[in-house]
C-alpha atoms as an extended CHARMM CRD file, in Angstrom:
* protein
*
        66  EXT
         1         1  MET       CA             65.5030000000       23.1430000000      -42.1760000000  PROA      1               0.0000000000
         2         2  PRO       CA             61.7330000000       23.0870000000      -41.4450000000  PROA      2               0.0000000000
         3         3  LYS       CA             59.5860000000       25.9640000000      -42.6650000000  PROA      3               0.0000000000
         4         4  GLU       CA             58.7180000000       28.5010000000      -39.9960000000  PROA      4               0.0000000000
         5         5  ILE       CA             54.9820000000       28.8520000000      -39.3850000000  PROA      5               0.0000000000
         6         6  THR       CA             53.5780000000       32.2950000000      -38.7650000000  PROA      6               0.0000000000
         7         7  ASN       CA             51.0070000000       32.9910000000      -36.0760000000  PROA      7               0.0000000000
         8         8  GLU       CA             48.4620000000       33.6790000000      -38.8390000000  PROA      8               0.0000000000
         9         9  GLU       CA             49.0960000000       30.2800000000      -40.4630000000  PROA      9               0.0000000000
        10        10  LEU       CA             48.8610000000       28.5780000000      -37.0910000000  PROA      10              0.0000000000
        11        11  ALA       CA             45.5780000000       30.3670000000      -36.3450000000  PROA      11              0.0000000000
        12        12  GLN       CA             44.1900000000       29.2580000000      -39.7280000000  PROA      12              0.0000000000
        13        13  MET       CA             45.2110000000       25.6360000000      -39.0870000000  PROA      13              0.0000000000
        14        14  ILE       CA             43.5400000000       25.6790000000      -35.6850000000  PROA      14              0.0000000000
        15        15  ALA       CA             40.3810000000       27.2830000000      -37.1350000000  PROA      15              0.0000000000
        16        16  ARG       CA             40.1890000000       24.5720000000      -39.8370000000  PROA      16              0.0000000000
        17        17  GLY       CA             40.4970000000       21.9350000000      -37.1360000000  PROA      17              0.0000000000
        18        18  PHE       CA             37.4410000000       23.3100000000      -35.3560000000  PROA      18              0.0000000000
        19        19  GLU       CA             35.2730000000       23.5750000000      -38.4990000000  PROA      19              0.0000000000
        20        20  THR       CA             34.0060000000       20.0120000000      -38.0880000000  PROA      20              0.0000000000
        21        21  THR       CA             33.7970000000       20.0210000000      -34.3100000000  PROA      21              0.0000000000
        22        22  ALA       CA             30.2840000000       19.6220000000      -32.9150000000  PROA      22              0.0000000000
        23        23  SER       CA             28.8440000000       22.6110000000      -31.1150000000  PROA      23              0.0000000000
        24        24  LYS       CA             27.0770000000       22.4980000000      -27.7680000000  PROA      24              0.0000000000
        25        25  GLU       CA             23.7850000000       22.9390000000      -29.6600000000  PROA      25              0.0000000000
        26        26  ASP       CA             24.6420000000       19.9410000000      -31.8450000000  PROA      26              0.0000000000
        27        27  ILE       CA             25.2270000000       17.8580000000      -28.7240000000  PROA      27              0.0000000000
        28        28  LYS       CA             21.9560000000       19.0650000000      -27.1570000000  PROA      28              0.0000000000
        29        29  ARG       CA             20.0390000000       18.0520000000      -30.3030000000  PROA      29              0.0000000000
        30        30  LEU       CA             21.7120000000       14.6360000000      -30.2740000000  PROA      30              0.0000000000
        31        31  ASP       CA             20.8420000000       14.1830000000      -26.5970000000  PROA      31              0.0000000000
        32        32  ALA       CA             17.2070000000       15.0990000000      -27.2910000000  PROA      32              0.0000000000
        33        33  GLY       CA             17.0880000000       12.6130000000      -30.1640000000  PROA      33              0.0000000000
        34        34  ILE       CA             18.6120000000        9.8770000000      -28.0370000000  PROA      34              0.0000000000
        35        35  ASN       CA             16.0900000000       10.5810000000      -25.2720000000  PROA      35              0.0000000000
        36        36  ARG       CA             13.2280000000       10.2440000000      -27.7830000000  PROA      36              0.0000000000
        37        37  LEU       CA             14.6890000000        6.9580000000      -29.0310000000  PROA      37              0.0000000000
        38        38  ASP       CA             14.9780000000        5.7070000000      -25.4460000000  PROA      38              0.0000000000
        39        39  GLY       CA             11.2700000000        6.4350000000      -24.9780000000  PROA      39              0.0000000000
        40        40  HSD       CA             10.3810000000        4.5470000000      -28.1510000000  PROA      40              0.0000000000
        41        41  ILE       CA             12.5300000000        1.5880000000      -27.1140000000  PROA      41              0.0000000000
        42        42  ASP       CA             10.8780000000        1.5180000000      -23.6640000000  PROA      42              0.0000000000
        43        43  ARG       CA              7.4330000000        1.4370000000      -25.2980000000  PROA      43              0.0000000000
        44        44  LEU       CA              8.5340000000       -1.3450000000      -27.6540000000  PROA      44              0.0000000000
        45        45  ASP       CA              9.8800000000       -3.3310000000      -24.6980000000  PROA      45              0.0000000000
        46        46  ASN       CA              6.5250000000       -2.9840000000      -22.9330000000  PROA      46              0.0000000000
        47        47  GLN       CA              4.6780000000       -4.1040000000      -26.0570000000  PROA      47              0.0000000000
        48        48  MET       CA              6.9870000000       -7.1050000000      -26.4280000000  PROA      48              0.0000000000
        49        49  ASP       CA              6.4030000000       -8.0510000000      -22.7850000000  PROA      49              0.0000000000
        50        50  HSD       CA              2.6560000000       -7.8510000000      -23.4020000000  PROA      50              0.0000000000
        51        51  LEU       CA              2.9510000000      -10.0130000000      -26.5360000000  PROA      51              0.0000000000
        52        52  ASP       CA              5.1160000000      -12.5480000000      -24.7000000000  PROA      52              0.0000000000
        53        53  ALA       CA              2.4900000000      -12.8340000000      -21.9770000000  PROA      53              0.0000000000
        54        54  ARG       CA             -0.2790000000      -13.3080000000      -24.5600000000  PROA      54              0.0000000000
        55        55  MET       CA              1.7450000000      -15.9680000000      -26.3690000000  PROA      55              0.0000000000
        56        56  GLY       CA              2.2990000000      -17.7730000000      -23.0860000000  PROA      56              0.0000000000
        57        57  ARG       CA             -1.4410000000      -17.8040000000      -22.4020000000  PROA      57              0.0000000000
        58        58  MET       CA             -2.1570000000      -19.0090000000      -25.9470000000  PROA      58              0.0000000000
        59        59  GLU       CA              0.3730000000      -21.8300000000      -25.5930000000  PROA      59              0.0000000000
        60        60  ALA       CA             -1.2160000000      -22.8610000000      -22.3220000000  PROA      60              0.0000000000
        61        61  ASP       CA             -4.6810000000      -22.8380000000      -23.9300000000  PROA      61              0.0000000000
        62        62  LEU       CA             -3.4350000000      -24.8980000000      -26.8810000000  PROA      62              0.0000000000
        63        63  ASN       CA             -1.8460000000      -27.4240000000      -24.5270000000  PROA      63              0.0000000000
        64        64  GLU       CA             -5.1900000000      -27.7850000000      -22.7570000000  PROA      64              0.0000000000
        65        65  ILE       CA             -6.9660000000      -28.3630000000      -26.0460000000  PROA      65              0.0000000000
        66        66  LYS       CA             -4.4750000000      -31.0990000000      -26.9690000000  PROA      66              0.0000000000
């Protein structure tokens, strides 16, 4: 026959289950970090677009020199 679990034991099991659960503040910090990363990625994309355009112009110039 299975052991009977008391309300106290059940409460302790539930509390242990929530010990590693992220809090709302944890989620807010993660969201803020993700937003900062999004900004960095957007700036990197813009820089890459600028470099691609420069490379295209350099290739065109080199083709003219040939």
